[in-house]
N, C-alpha and C positions, 0 to 999 in steps of 0.2 A: 227629353231629360228634365225639363221643368215639371212635367207631370210626375216623374219619379221623385223629385224633391218634395213636391206637394204631398204625395202619398206617404213618404217617409216622415215628414213633419206631422202628418195627421195620425199615423199609426204608432209612432214611438211611445207616446205617453200611455201608460196602462190606465184602464178604468178601475175604479174602486169596486170591489165585490160587494154583493148584498149581504153575504154571510162570510164570516171568517176575516182573515187579514190579507192584504195585498202588498207584496214587496214592490217598492218603487224602483224603477230602473235608474242607473247612474245618470245624472243630469236631467232627469225627467221634469223636475220642478220648473225649469226654464221653459221647456216646450209646453208644459201644462198651462203656464201663464199665456202663451200664444194661443193655444186651443181655446182657453176660456174667453179670450177677447172676442172671438167670433160667435160666442153664445150658442143659440139653437142651431146654427148652420153646421157646427162641428159636433154638437152633442147628440143630435137626432140621427138614429141609425138608418132611417128611410133616406135621408139626404146623403148619407155616406154610401148607401147602396146605389143610388142613382149616380153619384159622382164616380164610383168605381166602374159602373157599367159604361158610363160615358167615356171614361178614359180607355176602356178596353176596345171600343169600336175602332178608333184610328189605328191602334196597334195591330189589329187583326189583318190589315192589308199587306203587311210585310212578313215574309217567311221567317225572318230573323227575330221577330218580336212575338211570334205565336205563343211561346211559353209564358211570356209576360201577360199576354191577352188571356190565356187560360187562368193564370193566377188571379188577375183582376176580376175575371168572371166568377170564379169560386168565392173570392172575398165579397163580391157584390151579393151573391146568393146567401152567404152566411150573415151578412148585415141585414138583408131583407128578412131572413128567418128570425134574427134577434129582435128586429123592430116589430115584427108581428107578435112576438111574445111579450112585448112591452118593455124591453130593455133600452137603456140609453147610457151614454158615456157620462161618468161622474168623476170629477178629479179626486185624487188622493191628497187629502190635506193633512198636514202634520198637526197633531194635537200638541199644544204646549205642555211640557212635562211639569207637573206640579211637584214641588219638593215637599216631602212629608214634614209636618210640624213636629217638633220635638215632643210636645205634650201628647200628640196623637199616637206616637210610636211606643210610648211607655204604657204597658198594659197594667191593669189593676191586679193585685195579687188575689188569689182565690179566696172567697169568703168562707167556704166550707173546708174543713180539714179533709185530708185524703182518707179513703176507706181503710179501716184496719180490721183484722180478724178479732174475734172475741177474746177477752182476757185469758180465759182458761186454755185457749188454743195457742196463745203466745208463749205459755210457760214451756220451758225445755222439758222434754220427756226423756227419762233415762233410757240409755241405749239397751236394747234387748241382748242378752247374752245367750248364745246358743249352747245347749248342754246335752 
């Protein structure tokens, strides 16, 4: 059961994506701080792959924990593949929101007048009467 708690603590915080945005899970910031404390031990996916494989070995000896063993084995393979591709866990850090300055939000009026049709095209033309 201690291994399950360790895996849950390690897996709950999501990693920041390289492209796009990542939604943070509820309460993730507290566990992110715990994961960041251990530094390279928790960021490196090679170490995570070895940890998951090591946790899968003792669970494989009991029939009741075979499903958990298979899940840990698959997770170990996925982490190994991600590590080979050069990925690592990065924390999602909230950027402080900057309030826009009042002077920056007011835009300058246009310096050129809007385009207008030529003067003779603006004159009203008499309606044609059909006859």
